[in-house]
C-alpha positions as CSV (number, residue, x, y, z in Angstrom):
1,M,144.0,111.6,127.9
2,T,145.8,108.7,126.1
3,R,147.5,105.8,127.9
4,K,151.0,106.9,127.0
5,A,150.3,110.4,128.2
6,L,149.1,109.1,131.5
7,E,152.1,106.8,131.8
8,K,154.4,109.7,131.0
9,D,152.8,111.9,133.6
10,R,153.3,109.3,136.3
11,G,156.8,108.6,135.2
12,K,156.3,104.9,135.3
13,I,154.5,102.2,133.6
14,A,151.0,102.0,135.1
15,E,148.1,99.7,134.4
16,I,145.2,101.8,133.4
17,P,141.9,100.1,133.8
18,R,140.0,99.5,130.6
19,V,136.3,100.4,130.3
20,V,134.3,97.2,129.8
21,G,133.0,97.1,126.2
22,M,135.4,99.6,124.9
23,D,138.0,97.2,123.5
24,Y,137.1,97.9,119.9
25,T,139.6,98.3,117.1
26,N,139.3,101.3,114.8
27,E,137.8,99.1,112.1
28,E,135.1,97.9,114.5
29,I,134.3,101.4,115.6
30,L,134.0,102.5,112.0
31,K,131.6,99.6,111.2
32,R,129.5,100.5,114.2
33,I,129.3,104.1,113.0
34,E,128.2,103.0,109.5
35,R,125.6,100.7,111.0
36,A,124.3,103.5,113.2
37,K,124.0,105.8,110.1
38,K,122.1,103.1,108.2
39,N,119.7,102.6,111.2
40,K,119.2,106.3,111.5
41,K,117.6,106.4,108.1
42,K,115.0,103.9,109.3
43,L,113.9,106.0,112.3
44,T,110.3,107.1,112.3
45,H,110.7,110.0,114.7
46,I,110.4,113.5,113.3
47,T,113.8,115.1,112.8
48,D,113.1,118.0,110.3
49,K,109.7,119.6,110.6
50,S,110.3,122.0,107.7
51,M,110.2,119.3,105.1
52,L,106.9,117.7,106.3
53,S,104.0,117.2,104.0
54,T,100.5,118.5,104.8
55,E,99.5,115.0,105.7
56,D,102.4,114.7,108.1
57,K,101.6,118.0,109.7
58,M,98.0,116.8,110.1
59,K,99.2,113.6,111.8
60,I,101.3,115.6,114.2
61,G,98.4,117.8,115.1
62,L,96.2,114.8,115.8
63,C,99.0,113.0,117.8
64,K,99.2,116.1,120.1
65,H,95.6,115.4,121.3
66,F,96.6,111.9,122.5
67,V,99.6,113.3,124.4
68,Q,97.5,116.1,125.9
69,F,94.7,113.6,126.9
70,A,97.2,111.4,128.7
71,N,98.8,114.3,130.5
72,E,95.6,116.0,131.5
73,K,93.9,112.8,132.7
74,R,97.2,111.8,134.3
75,M,96.9,108.3,132.8
76,N,99.6,106.1,131.5
77,L,99.3,104.3,128.2
78,S,98.3,101.0,129.7
79,E,95.3,102.7,131.5
80,I,94.3,104.5,128.3
81,S,94.6,101.2,126.4
82,K,92.3,99.4,128.8
83,M,89.8,102.3,128.7
84,S,89.8,102.7,124.9
85,K,90.7,99.2,123.7
86,I,93.4,100.8,121.5
87,P,96.5,98.6,121.6
88,I,99.2,100.0,123.9
89,S,101.8,99.5,121.1
90,R,99.7,101.8,118.8
91,L,99.3,104.4,121.6
92,S,103.0,104.4,122.1
93,E,103.6,105.0,118.4
94,I,101.1,107.8,118.4
95,T,102.4,109.5,121.6
96,N,106.0,109.2,120.3
97,Y,104.9,110.9,117.0
98,K,106.0,107.9,114.8
99,I,103.9,109.4,112.0
100,N,105.0,106.9,109.3
101,K,103.4,104.1,111.2
102,F,99.7,105.2,110.8
103,T,97.4,107.2,108.6
104,V,95.2,110.3,109.3
105,D,92.0,108.2,109.2
106,Q,93.4,105.7,111.7
107,L,94.3,108.7,114.0
108,I,90.8,110.2,113.7
109,K,89.2,106.8,114.3
110,N,91.2,106.4,117.5
111,L,90.5,110.0,118.5
112,N,86.8,109.3,118.2
113,I,87.2,106.5,120.7
114,L,88.9,108.9,123.2
115,A,86.2,111.6,122.4
116,E,83.8,109.5,124.4
117,D,85.7,110.5,127.6
118,A,87.0,113.9,126.5
119,P,84.6,116.7,125.5
120,R,87.4,118.8,124.1
121,I,88.5,116.1,121.7
122,R,84.8,115.7,120.7
123,E,84.6,119.5,120.0
124,Y,87.9,119.4,118.1
125,L,86.6,116.6,115.8
126,L,83.4,118.5,115.3
127,F,85.5,121.5,114.3
128,L,87.4,119.4,111.8
129,E,84.2,118.0,110.4
130,Q,82.8,121.5,109.9
131,A,86.1,122.7,108.4
132,V,85.9,120.0,105.7
133,D,82.5,121.3,104.7
134,V,83.7,124.8,104.1
135,P,83.3,125.6,100.4
136,T,86.4,126.6,98.4
137,L,87.2,130.3,99.2
138,K,89.0,133.0,97.3
139,V,92.7,133.2,98.1
140,T,92.3,136.5,100.0
141,E,89.5,135.0,102.1
142,T,91.5,131.9,102.8
143,R,94.5,133.9,103.9
144,K,92.3,136.0,106.2
145,L,90.8,132.8,107.7
146,T,94.2,131.2,108.1
147,R,95.5,134.3,109.9
148,G,92.6,134.2,112.3
149,L,93.1,130.5,113.0
150,R,96.8,131.1,113.7
151,E,95.9,133.8,116.2
152,V,93.5,131.4,117.9
153,A,96.1,128.7,117.9
154,E,98.7,131.0,119.4
155,L,96.3,132.0,122.2
156,G,95.4,128.4,122.8
157,S,99.0,127.3,123.1
158,K,99.7,130.0,125.7
159,S,96.8,129.0,127.9
160,A,96.4,125.7,129.6
161,F,95.0,123.1,127.2
162,L,92.8,121.0,129.5
163,Y,90.7,118.0,128.8
164,A,87.7,117.7,131.1
């Protein structure tokens, strides 16, 4: 409700308290909006997953293991940092999915460090290693394998994903 409407409702001139920090002119507000739009372009968080490259999807998949590790071990980032010698700032970027800040090989290197304390991560990395060694398949064979992997992934996402 505007100041004039409030004054009219009361039938007298009233002093309406101003909110601290809200004494901006229209021009200042428009400048703030423009600045926010420019800064939004610099964000590294994921906003539209449909437009991600294969590399970015791989990064997200690898980041999930860091988040799951922290959740299942009930450890905060500083504890994981002390345990793994991975800088806390890097762990924060990874667990917040700031995928433009690192490469796939950096993620795998850091996952190898966590794998020393997490058998599931160790098995996952072994799976990736074996998947890379698979020879080039015919399109129909690749689709069949992809369908099978999707089914396994769906089953895995419905069950508890625990790190021992």
